[in-house]
ZALO-983972 format. One record per atom (N, C-alpha, C): residue number from 0; y, z, x; atom name. Coordinates in nm, 3 decimals, always signed. Atoms other than C-alpha are relative to their C-alpha. Layout:
<atom i="NUM" y="Y" z="Z" x="X" at="CA"/>
...
***
This chain:
<atom i="0" y="-0.118" z="-0.025" x="-0.080" at="N"/>
<atom i="0" y="+0.808" z="-1.146" x="+1.008" at="CA"/>
<atom i="0" y="-0.043" z="+0.064" x="+0.132" at="C"/>
<atom i="1" y="+0.024" z="-0.061" x="-0.130" at="N"/>
<atom i="1" y="+0.806" z="-1.059" x="+1.376" at="CA"/>
<atom i="1" y="+0.134" z="+0.050" x="+0.056" at="C"/>
<atom i="2" y="-0.119" z="-0.058" x="-0.063" at="N"/>
<atom i="2" y="+1.050" z="-0.846" x="+1.575" at="CA"/>
<atom i="2" y="-0.035" z="+0.033" x="+0.145" at="C"/>
<atom i="3" y="+0.013" z="-0.039" x="-0.140" at="N"/>
<atom i="3" y="+1.090" z="-0.809" x="+1.950" at="CA"/>
<atom i="3" y="+0.133" z="+0.056" x="+0.046" at="C"/>
<atom i="4" y="-0.121" z="-0.068" x="-0.043" at="N"/>
<atom i="4" y="+1.344" z="-0.561" x="+2.085" at="CA"/>
<atom i="4" y="-0.018" z="+0.037" x="+0.147" at="C"/>
<atom i="5" y="+0.009" z="-0.021" x="-0.144" at="N"/>
<atom i="5" y="+1.415" z="-0.540" x="+2.459" at="CA"/>
<atom i="5" y="+0.125" z="+0.070" x="+0.052" at="C"/>
<atom i="6" y="-0.107" z="-0.080" x="-0.063" at="N"/>
<atom i="6" y="+1.635" z="-0.261" x="+2.602" at="CA"/>
<atom i="6" y="+0.132" z="-0.005" x="-0.075" at="C"/>
<atom i="7" y="-0.123" z="-0.001" x="+0.081" at="N"/>
<atom i="7" y="+1.884" z="-0.250" x="+2.314" at="CA"/>
<atom i="7" y="+0.073" z="+0.133" x="+0.016" at="C"/>
<atom i="8" y="-0.087" z="-0.117" x="-0.007" at="N"/>
<atom i="8" y="+2.173" z="-0.009" x="+2.364" at="CA"/>
<atom i="8" y="+0.125" z="-0.028" x="-0.082" at="C"/>
<atom i="9" y="-0.121" z="+0.012" x="+0.080" at="N"/>
<atom i="9" y="+2.476" z="+0.058" x="+2.145" at="CA"/>
<atom i="9" y="+0.086" z="+0.123" x="+0.022" at="C"/>
<atom i="10" y="-0.097" z="-0.107" x="-0.019" at="N"/>
<atom i="10" y="+2.788" z="+0.265" x="+2.206" at="CA"/>
<atom i="10" y="+0.105" z="-0.008" x="-0.110" at="C"/>
<atom i="11" y="-0.118" z="-0.011" x="+0.085" at="N"/>
<atom i="11" y="+3.053" z="+0.383" x="+1.963" at="CA"/>
<atom i="11" y="+0.101" z="+0.081" x="+0.081" at="C"/>
<atom i="12" y="-0.087" z="-0.067" x="-0.096" at="N"/>
<atom i="12" y="+3.332" z="+0.460" x="+2.207" at="CA"/>
<atom i="12" y="-0.083" z="+0.050" x="+0.115" at="C"/>
<atom i="13" y="+0.080" z="-0.059" x="-0.108" at="N"/>
<atom i="13" y="+3.178" z="+0.698" x="+2.461" at="CA"/>
<atom i="13" y="-0.134" z="+0.053" x="-0.049" at="C"/>
<atom i="14" y="+0.125" z="-0.051" x="+0.059" at="N"/>
<atom i="14" y="+2.901" z="+0.806" x="+2.221" at="CA"/>
<atom i="14" y="-0.108" z="-0.108" x="+0.002" at="C"/>
<atom i="15" y="+0.110" z="+0.095" x="-0.004" at="N"/>
<atom i="15" y="+2.571" z="+0.632" x="+2.290" at="CA"/>
<atom i="15" y="-0.090" z="+0.023" x="-0.121" at="C"/>
<atom i="16" y="+0.081" z="-0.009" x="+0.121" at="N"/>
<atom i="16" y="+2.392" z="+0.563" x="+1.961" at="CA"/>
<atom i="16" y="-0.144" z="-0.043" x="+0.025" at="C"/>
<atom i="17" y="+0.134" z="+0.049" x="-0.037" at="N"/>
<atom i="17" y="+2.096" z="+0.372" x="+2.109" at="CA"/>
<atom i="17" y="-0.006" z="-0.015" x="+0.151" at="C"/>
<atom i="18" y="+0.014" z="+0.008" x="-0.145" at="N"/>
<atom i="18" y="+1.963" z="+0.388" x="+2.464" at="CA"/>
<atom i="18" y="-0.130" z="-0.072" x="+0.036" at="C"/>
<atom i="19" y="+0.112" z="+0.078" x="-0.051" at="N"/>
<atom i="19" y="+1.733" z="+0.114" x="+2.594" at="CA"/>
<atom i="19" y="-0.123" z="+0.001" x="-0.091" at="C"/>
<atom i="20" y="+0.109" z="+0.005" x="+0.097" at="N"/>
<atom i="20" y="+1.522" z="+0.077" x="+2.279" at="CA"/>
<atom i="20" y="-0.079" z="-0.128" x="+0.020" at="C"/>
<atom i="21" y="+0.089" z="+0.116" x="-0.012" at="N"/>
<atom i="21" y="+1.222" z="-0.155" x="+2.319" at="CA"/>
<atom i="21" y="-0.124" z="+0.022" x="-0.086" at="C"/>
<atom i="22" y="+0.124" z="-0.002" x="+0.078" at="N"/>
<atom i="22" y="+0.936" z="-0.233" x="+2.082" at="CA"/>
<atom i="22" y="-0.022" z="-0.139" x="-0.056" at="C"/>
<atom i="23" y="+0.026" z="+0.126" x="+0.067" at="N"/>
<atom i="23" y="+0.769" z="-0.520" x="+1.905" at="CA"/>
<atom i="23" y="-0.082" z="+0.025" x="-0.125" at="C"/>
<atom i="24" y="+0.075" z="-0.004" x="+0.126" at="N"/>
<atom i="24" y="+0.631" z="-0.579" x="+1.557" at="CA"/>
<atom i="24" y="-0.054" z="-0.140" x="-0.021" at="C"/>
<atom i="25" y="+0.062" z="+0.131" x="+0.021" at="N"/>
<atom i="25" y="+0.384" z="-0.860" x="+1.502" at="CA"/>
<atom i="25" y="+0.000" z="-0.034" x="-0.149" at="C"/>
<atom i="26" y="+0.006" z="+0.048" x="+0.137" at="N"/>
<atom i="26" y="+0.374" z="-1.069" x="+1.188" at="CA"/>
<atom i="26" y="-0.116" z="+0.068" x="-0.073" at="C"/>
<atom i="27" y="+0.102" z="-0.065" x="+0.080" at="N"/>
<atom i="27" y="+0.183" z="-0.882" x="+0.917" at="CA"/>
<atom i="27" y="-0.007" z="+0.151" x="+0.017" at="C"/>
<atom i="28" y="-0.001" z="-0.144" x="-0.020" at="N"/>
<atom i="28" y="+0.238" z="-0.534" x="+1.060" at="CA"/>
<atom i="28" y="+0.104" z="+0.065" x="-0.091" at="C"/>
<atom i="29" y="-0.094" z="-0.076" x="+0.082" at="N"/>
<atom i="29" y="+0.410" z="-0.271" x="+0.846" at="CA"/>
<atom i="29" y="+0.043" z="+0.122" x="+0.082" at="C"/>
<atom i="30" y="-0.053" z="-0.110" x="-0.081" at="N"/>
<atom i="30" y="+0.637" z="-0.023" x="+1.025" at="CA"/>
<atom i="30" y="+0.115" z="+0.067" x="-0.074" at="C"/>
<atom i="31" y="-0.116" z="-0.070" x="+0.053" at="N"/>
<atom i="31" y="+0.905" z="+0.230" x="+0.946" at="CA"/>
<atom i="31" y="+0.069" z="+0.076" x="+0.112" at="C"/>
<atom i="32" y="-0.076" z="-0.080" x="-0.095" at="N"/>
<atom i="32" y="+1.178" z="+0.411" x="+1.136" at="CA"/>
<atom i="32" y="+0.008" z="+0.143" x="-0.053" at="C"/>
<atom i="33" y="-0.010" z="-0.141" x="+0.036" at="N"/>
<atom i="33" y="+1.156" z="+0.790" x="+1.127" at="CA"/>
<atom i="33" y="+0.086" z="+0.071" x="+0.102" at="C"/>
<atom i="34" y="-0.081" z="-0.079" x="-0.091" at="N"/>
<atom i="34" y="+1.406" z="+1.031" x="+1.271" at="CA"/>
<atom i="34" y="+0.109" z="+0.072" x="-0.075" at="C"/>
<atom i="35" y="-0.106" z="-0.077" x="+0.065" at="N"/>
<atom i="35" y="+1.679" z="+1.281" x="+1.194" at="CA"/>
<atom i="35" y="+0.128" z="-0.082" x="-0.015" at="C"/>
<atom i="36" y="-0.130" z="+0.064" x="+0.012" at="N"/>
<atom i="36" y="+2.030" z="+1.184" x="+1.086" at="CA"/>
<atom i="36" y="+0.063" z="-0.012" x="+0.139" at="C"/>
<atom i="37" y="-0.065" z="+0.023" x="-0.129" at="N"/>
<atom i="37" y="+2.216" z="+1.034" x="+1.379" at="CA"/>
<atom i="37" y="-0.093" z="-0.050" x="+0.109" at="C"/>
<atom i="38" y="+0.096" z="+0.045" x="-0.101" at="N"/>
<atom i="38" y="+1.901" z="+0.911" x="+1.556" at="CA"/>
<atom i="38" y="+0.018" z="-0.147" x="+0.037" at="C"/>
<atom i="39" y="-0.025" z="+0.140" x="-0.030" at="N"/>
<atom i="39" y="+2.015" z="+0.547" x="+1.540" at="CA"/>
<atom i="39" y="-0.079" z="-0.099" x="-0.086" at="C"/>
<atom i="40" y="+0.081" z="+0.088" x="+0.086" at="N"/>
<atom i="40" y="+1.786" z="+0.409" x="+1.266" at="CA"/>
<atom i="40" y="+0.086" z="-0.106" x="-0.067" at="C"/>
<atom i="41" y="-0.088" z="+0.095" x="+0.070" at="N"/>
<atom i="41" y="+2.065" z="+0.248" x="+1.064" at="CA"/>
<atom i="41" y="+0.072" z="-0.092" x="+0.099" at="C"/>
<atom i="42" y="-0.065" z="+0.082" x="-0.102" at="N"/>
<atom i="42" y="+2.242" z="+0.128" x="+1.377" at="CA"/>
<atom i="42" y="-0.092" z="-0.111" x="+0.047" at="C"/>
<atom i="43" y="+0.094" z="+0.102" x="-0.044" at="N"/>
<atom i="43" y="+1.929" z="-0.053" x="+1.494" at="CA"/>
<atom i="43" y="-0.024" z="-0.104" x="-0.109" at="C"/>
<atom i="44" y="+0.018" z="+0.096" x="+0.110" at="N"/>
<atom i="44" y="+1.876" z="-0.210" x="+1.150" at="CA"/>
<atom i="44" y="+0.121" z="-0.093" x="-0.011" at="C"/>
<atom i="45" y="-0.121" z="+0.082" x="+0.006" at="N"/>
<atom i="45" y="+2.237" z="-0.331" x="+1.149" at="CA"/>
<atom i="45" y="+0.004" z="-0.101" x="+0.114" at="C"/>
<atom i="46" y="+0.006" z="+0.092" x="-0.113" at="N"/>
<atom i="46" y="+2.185" z="-0.486" x="+1.492" at="CA"/>
<atom i="46" y="-0.102" z="-0.110" x="-0.028" at="C"/>
<atom i="47" y="+0.107" z="+0.098" x="+0.024" at="N"/>
<atom i="47" y="+1.858" z="-0.656" x="+1.393" at="CA"/>
<atom i="47" y="+0.034" z="-0.098" x="-0.111" at="C"/>
<atom i="48" y="-0.040" z="+0.088" x="+0.110" at="N"/>
<atom i="48" y="+2.019" z="-0.801" x="+1.080" at="CA"/>
<atom i="48" y="+0.136" z="-0.063" x="+0.024" at="C"/>
<atom i="49" y="-0.124" z="+0.062" x="-0.049" at="N"/>
<atom i="49" y="+2.331" z="-0.910" x="+1.272" at="CA"/>
<atom i="49" y="+0.127" z="+0.049" x="-0.068" at="C"/>
<atom i="50" y="-0.122" z="-0.057" x="+0.057" at="N"/>
<atom i="50" y="+2.577" z="-0.686" x="+1.085" at="CA"/>
<atom i="50" y="+0.092" z="+0.050" x="+0.111" at="C"/>
<atom i="51" y="-0.077" z="-0.041" x="-0.118" at="N"/>
<atom i="51" y="+2.686" z="-0.545" x="+1.423" at="CA"/>
<atom i="51" y="-0.073" z="-0.052" x="+0.124" at="C"/>
<atom i="52" y="+0.058" z="+0.049" x="-0.125" at="N"/>
<atom i="52" y="+2.624" z="-0.645" x="+1.785" at="CA"/>
<atom i="52" y="-0.047" z="+0.115" x="+0.087" at="C"/>
<atom i="53" y="+0.044" z="-0.095" x="-0.102" at="N"/>
<atom i="53" y="+2.428" z="-0.462" x="+2.050" at="CA"/>
<atom i="53" y="+0.092" z="-0.013" x="+0.120" at="C"/>
<atom i="54" y="-0.079" z="+0.006" x="-0.122" at="N"/>
<atom i="54" y="+2.616" z="-0.373" x="+2.366" at="CA"/>
<atom i="54" y="-0.084" z="-0.046" x="+0.119" at="C"/>
<atom i="55" y="+0.091" z="+0.041" x="-0.107" at="N"/>
<atom i="55" y="+2.312" z="-0.432" x="+2.587" at="CA"/>
<atom i="55" y="-0.134" z="-0.036" x="-0.061" at="C"/>
<atom i="56" y="+0.135" z="+0.033" x="+0.041" at="N"/>
<atom i="56" y="+1.968" z="-0.585" x="+2.556" at="CA"/>
<atom i="56" y="-0.008" z="-0.127" x="-0.083" at="C"/>
<atom i="57" y="+0.029" z="+0.120" x="+0.079" at="N"/>
<atom i="57" y="+1.807" z="-0.866" x="+2.359" at="CA"/>
<atom i="57" y="-0.092" z="+0.038" x="-0.115" at="C"/>
<atom i="58" y="+0.093" z="-0.020" x="+0.110" at="N"/>
<atom i="58" y="+1.628" z="-0.886" x="+2.027" at="CA"/>
<atom i="58" y="-0.023" z="-0.134" x="-0.069" at="C"/>
<atom i="59" y="+0.042" z="+0.121" x="+0.070" at="N"/>
<atom i="59" y="+1.443" z="-1.155" x="+1.835" at="CA"/>
<atom i="59" y="-0.060" z="+0.038" x="-0.133" at="C"/>
<atom i="60" y="+0.055" z="-0.019" x="+0.133" at="N"/>
<atom i="60" y="+1.371" z="-1.163" x="+1.464" at="CA"/>
<atom i="60" y="-0.055" z="-0.134" x="-0.044" at="C"/>
<atom i="61" y="+0.067" z="+0.127" x="+0.035" at="N"/>
<atom i="61" y="+1.120" z="-1.428" x="+1.356" at="CA"/>
<atom i="61" y="+0.023" z="-0.105" x="+0.108" at="C"/>
<atom i="62" y="-0.020" z="+0.086" x="-0.119" at="N"/>
<atom i="62" y="+1.162" z="-1.575" x="+1.707" at="CA"/>
<atom i="62" y="+0.142" z="-0.053" x="+0.013" at="C"/>
<atom i="63" y="-0.140" z="+0.038" x="-0.012" at="N"/>
<atom i="63" y="+1.538" z="-1.619" x="+1.651" at="CA"/>
<atom i="63" y="+0.075" z="+0.109" x="+0.077" at="C"/>
<atom i="64" y="-0.080" z="-0.094" x="-0.077" at="N"/>
<atom i="64" y="+1.771" z="-1.455" x="+1.904" at="CA"/>
<atom i="64" y="+0.115" z="+0.051" x="-0.086" at="C"/>
<atom i="65" y="-0.103" z="-0.056" x="+0.088" at="N"/>
<atom i="65" y="+2.006" z="-1.216" x="+1.721" at="CA"/>
<atom i="65" y="+0.142" z="-0.031" x="+0.046" at="C"/>
<atom i="66" y="-0.134" z="+0.033" x="-0.051" at="N"/>
<atom i="66" y="+2.299" z="-1.313" x="+1.945" at="CA"/>
<atom i="66" y="+0.032" z="-0.149" x="-0.012" at="C"/>
<atom i="67" y="-0.029" z="+0.144" x="-0.006" at="N"/>
<atom i="67" y="+2.266" z="-1.690" x="+1.973" at="CA"/>
<atom i="67" y="-0.046" z="-0.077" x="-0.123" at="C"/>
<atom i="68" y="+0.050" z="+0.070" x="+0.118" at="N"/>
<atom i="68" y="+2.088" z="-1.777" x="+1.647" at="CA"/>
<atom i="68" y="+0.018" z="+0.085" x="-0.126" at="C"/>
<atom i="69" y="-0.033" z="-0.095" x="+0.106" at="N"/>
<atom i="69" y="+2.259" z="-1.542" x="+1.403" at="CA"/>
<atom i="69" y="-0.030" z="-0.054" x="-0.140" at="C"/>
<atom i="70" y="+0.018" z="+0.056" x="+0.135" at="N"/>
<atom i="70" y="+2.252" z="-1.774" x="+1.101" at="CA"/>
<atom i="70" y="-0.148" z="-0.008" x="-0.039" at="C"/>
<atom i="71" y="+0.143" z="+0.007" x="+0.032" at="N"/>
<atom i="71" y="+1.876" z="-1.829" x="+1.123" at="CA"/>
<atom i="71" y="-0.061" z="+0.138" x="-0.018" at="C"/>
<atom i="72" y="+0.046" z="-0.138" x="+0.024" at="N"/>
<atom i="72" y="+1.818" z="-1.455" x="+1.156" at="CA"/>
<atom i="72" y="+0.037" z="+0.040" x="-0.142" at="C"/>
<atom i="73" y="-0.048" z="-0.039" x="+0.133" at="N"/>
<atom i="73" y="+2.027" z="-1.398" x="+0.844" at="CA"/>
<atom i="73" y="-0.077" z="-0.071" x="-0.111" at="C"/>
<atom i="74" y="+0.075" z="+0.075" x="+0.100" at="N"/>
<atom i="74" y="+1.842" z="-1.672" x="+0.654" at="CA"/>
<atom i="74" y="-0.143" z="+0.050" x="-0.016" at="C"/>
<atom i="75" y="+0.141" z="-0.037" x="+0.002" at="N"/>
<atom i="75" y="+1.503" z="-1.525" x="+0.740" at="CA"/>
<atom i="75" y="-0.025" z="+0.147" x="-0.035" at="C"/>
<atom i="76" y="+0.015" z="-0.144" x="+0.025" at="N"/>
<atom i="76" y="+1.570" z="-1.157" x="+0.658" at="CA"/>
<atom i="76" y="+0.072" z="+0.038" x="-0.128" at="C"/>
<atom i="77" y="-0.066" z="-0.065" x="+0.113" at="N"/>
<atom i="77" y="+1.643" z="-0.970" x="+0.338" at="CA"/>
<atom i="77" y="+0.024" z="+0.144" x="+0.036" at="C"/>
<atom i="78" y="-0.033" z="-0.136" x="-0.043" at="N"/>
<atom i="78" y="+1.822" z="-0.642" x="+0.407" at="CA"/>
<atom i="78" y="+0.094" z="+0.064" x="-0.100" at="C"/>
<atom i="79" y="-0.086" z="-0.078" x="+0.089" at="N"/>
<atom i="79" y="+1.963" z="-0.386" x="+0.164" at="CA"/>
<atom i="79" y="+0.035" z="+0.129" x="+0.072" at="C"/>
<atom i="80" y="-0.040" z="-0.119" x="-0.075" at="N"/>
<atom i="80" y="+2.163" z="-0.126" x="+0.357" at="CA"/>
<atom i="80" y="-0.003" z="+0.125" x="-0.087" at="C"/>
<atom i="81" y="+0.006" z="-0.129" x="+0.067" at="N"/>
<atom i="81" y="+2.183" z="+0.241" x="+0.266" at="CA"/>
<atom i="81" y="+0.077" z="+0.003" x="-0.132" at="C"/>
<atom i="82" y="-0.085" z="-0.006" x="+0.118" at="N"/>
<atom i="82" y="+2.461" z="+0.191" x="+0.016" at="CA"/>
<atom i="82" y="-0.011" z="-0.131" x="-0.077" at="C"/>
<atom i="83" y="+0.022" z="+0.115" x="+0.086" at="N"/>
<atom i="83" y="+2.383" z="-0.044" x="-0.270" at="CA"/>
<atom i="83" y="+0.132" z="-0.074" x="-0.023" at="C"/>
<atom i="84" y="-0.126" z="+0.075" x="+0.013" at="N"/>
<atom i="84" y="+2.644" z="-0.325" x="-0.278" at="CA"/>
<atom i="84" y="+0.030" z="-0.045" x="-0.143" at="C"/>
<atom i="85" y="-0.023" z="+0.043" x="+0.138" at="N"/>
<atom i="85" y="+2.613" z="-0.376" x="-0.656" at="CA"/>
<atom i="85" y="+0.117" z="+0.074" x="-0.063" at="C"/>
<atom i="86" y="-0.101" z="-0.067" x="+0.080" at="N"/>
<atom i="86" y="+2.901" z="-0.306" x="-0.885" at="CA"/>
<atom i="86" y="-0.073" z="+0.085" x="-0.105" at="C"/>
<atom i="87" y="+0.074" z="-0.092" x="+0.086" at="N"/>
<atom i="87" y="+2.794" z="-0.007" x="-1.091" at="CA"/>
<atom i="87" y="+0.005" z="-0.039" x="-0.147" at="C"/>
<atom i="88" y="-0.011" z="+0.038" x="+0.141" at="N"/>
<atom i="88" y="+2.911" z="-0.161" x="-1.421" at="CA"/>
<atom i="88" y="-0.066" z="-0.135" x="-0.030" at="C"/>
<atom i="89" y="+0.068" z="+0.127" x="+0.023" at="N"/>
<atom i="89" y="+2.706" z="-0.483" x="-1.377" at="CA"/>
<atom i="89" y="-0.151" z="+0.019" x="+0.012" at="C"/>
<atom i="90" y="+0.144" z="+0.009" x="-0.018" at="N"/>
<atom i="90" y="+2.337" z="-0.543" x="-1.431" at="CA"/>
<atom i="90" y="-0.027" z="-0.091" x="+0.119" at="C"/>
<atom i="91" y="+0.033" z="+0.078" x="-0.119" at="N"/>
<atom i="91" y="+2.159" z="-0.703" x="-1.135" at="CA"/>
<atom i="91" y="+0.021" z="-0.149" x="-0.025" at="C"/>
<atom i="92" y="-0.013" z="+0.143" x="+0.028" at="N"/>
<atom i="92" y="+2.144" z="-1.045" x="-1.301" at="CA"/>
<atom i="92" y="+0.149" z="-0.040" x="-0.015" at="C"/>
<atom i="93" y="-0.144" z="+0.027" x="+0.011" at="N"/>
<atom i="93" y="+2.517" z="-1.025" x="-1.383" at="CA"/>
<atom i="93" y="+0.064" z="-0.005" x="+0.139" at="C"/>
<atom i="94" y="-0.053" z="+0.000" x="-0.136" at="N"/>
<atom i="94" y="+2.591" z="-0.941" x="-1.020" at="CA"/>
<atom i="94" y="-0.037" z="-0.129" x="+0.072" at="C"/>
<atom i="95" y="+0.043" z="+0.125" x="-0.061" at="N"/>
<atom i="95" y="+2.386" z="-1.240" x="-0.904" at="CA"/>
<atom i="95" y="+0.078" z="-0.118" x="-0.055" at="C"/>
<atom i="96" y="-0.079" z="+0.106" x="+0.064" at="N"/>
<atom i="96" y="+2.570" z="-1.461" x="-1.152" at="CA"/>
<atom i="96" y="+0.142" z="-0.003" x="+0.058" at="C"/>
<atom i="97" y="-0.134" z="-0.011" x="-0.059" at="N"/>
<atom i="97" y="+2.904" z="-1.336" x="-1.018" at="CA"/>
<atom i="97" y="+0.001" z="-0.063" x="+0.140" at="C"/>
<atom i="98" y="+0.007" z="+0.054" x="-0.135" at="N"/>
<atom i="98" y="+2.800" z="-1.418" x="-0.661" at="CA"/>
<atom i="98" y="-0.028" z="-0.149" x="+0.001" at="C"/>
<atom i="99" y="+0.026" z="+0.143" x="+0.010" at="N"/>
<atom i="99" y="+2.666" z="-1.757" x="-0.765" at="CA"/>
<atom i="99" y="+0.131" z="-0.074" x="-0.025" at="C"/>
<atom i="100" y="-0.132" z="+0.060" x="+0.025" at="N"/>
<atom i="100" y="+3.014" z="-1.836" x="-0.901" at="CA"/>
<atom i="100" y="+0.085" z="-0.003" x="+0.127" at="C"/>
<atom i="101" y="-0.082" z="-0.011" x="-0.121" at="N"/>
<atom i="101" y="+3.184" z="-1.717" x="-0.582" at="CA"/>
<atom i="101" y="-0.042" z="-0.102" x="+0.105" at="C"/>
<atom i="102" y="+0.051" z="+0.087" x="-0.106" at="N"/>
<atom i="102" y="+2.960" z="-1.923" x="-0.355" at="CA"/>
<atom i="102" y="-0.037" z="-0.140" x="-0.047" at="C"/>
<atom i="103" y="+0.026" z="+0.134" x="+0.050" at="N"/>
<atom i="103" y="+2.923" z="-2.229" x="-0.579" at="CA"/>
<atom i="103" y="-0.148" z="-0.033" x="-0.010" at="C"/>
<atom i="104" y="+0.145" z="+0.019" x="+0.013" at="N"/>
<atom i="104" y="+2.549" z="-2.182" x="-0.634" at="CA"/>
<atom i="104" y="-0.033" z="-0.022" x="-0.147" at="C"/>
<atom i="105" y="+0.039" z="+0.029" x="+0.140" at="N"/>
<atom i="105" y="+2.390" z="-2.326" x="-0.949" at="CA"/>
<atom i="105" y="-0.067" z="+0.123" x="-0.062" at="C"/>
<atom i="106" y="+0.056" z="-0.117" x="+0.070" at="N"/>
<atom i="106" y="+2.305" z="-2.056" x="-1.204" at="CA"/>
<atom i="106" y="-0.152" z="-0.010" x="-0.015" at="C"/>
<atom i="107" y="+0.145" z="+0.017" x="+0.013" at="N"/>
<atom i="107" y="+1.954" z="-2.204" x="-1.235" at="CA"/>
<atom i="107" y="-0.074" z="+0.061" x="+0.119" at="C"/>
<atom i="108" y="+0.064" z="-0.059" x="-0.118" at="N"/>
<atom i="108" y="+1.884" z="-2.072" x="-0.883" at="CA"/>
<atom i="108" y="-0.029" z="+0.148" x="-0.021" at="C"/>
<atom i="109" y="+0.022" z="-0.144" x="+0.024" at="N"/>
<atom i="109" y="+1.910" z="-1.713" x="-1.013" at="CA"/>
<atom i="109" y="-0.139" z="+0.024" x="-0.054" at="C"/>
<atom i="110" y="+0.134" z="-0.016" x="+0.057" at="N"/>
<atom i="110" y="+1.600" z="-1.748" x="-1.228" at="CA"/>
<atom i="110" y="-0.109" z="-0.040" x="+0.098" at="C"/>
<atom i="111" y="+0.097" z="+0.042" x="-0.102" at="N"/>
<atom i="111" y="+1.421" z="-1.934" x="-0.947" at="CA"/>
<atom i="111" y="-0.024" z="+0.110" x="+0.102" at="C"/>
<atom i="112" y="+0.010" z="-0.106" x="-0.101" at="N"/>
<atom i="112" y="+1.495" z="-1.656" x="-0.699" at="CA"/>
<atom i="112" y="-0.069" z="+0.123" x="-0.059" at="C"/>
<atom i="113" y="+0.063" z="-0.115" x="+0.065" at="N"/>
<atom i="113" y="+1.398" z="-1.383" x="-0.945" at="CA"/>
<atom i="113" y="-0.150" z="-0.022" x="-0.016" at="C"/>
<atom i="114" y="+0.143" z="+0.032" x="+0.018" at="N"/>
<atom i="114" y="+1.068" z="-1.558" x="-1.019" at="CA"/>
<atom i="114" y="-0.072" z="+0.007" x="+0.133" at="C"/>
***
C-alpha cells in the first residue's frame, strides 16, 4: 500500500482539525500515527479511507485519488475504526454471515475471505 498526502486540511465549523498535513508512505513501509487526543489522527484516517472529505488538499491511496476514485480506494483498503462495528451478541462469523445476506454475497465467500 502507498499513501501520498498533500496539504490536507479539515475544519469542523470554525475549529481546524487538520492544517496542511503532507507526507508519503511507500509500499512496504510500516508507519503509525502518534499524538494526544484531538490531534487529528482519527480525522486523517477517516479522510484517507473516504469516510469523510477533506476541505483542502489532495491525497492518494494506492495511487487512487480519494476524491475522484473513492470506490477504488475503498476496495483497496481495510479499515476498522475506533469503535468496533460488530454486534456484541454475534460471533465474527455470524456477523459476516448477516452481512453476506444483506448484500447478497454467497456464504462460501466467508470461508474464502477468512482463509
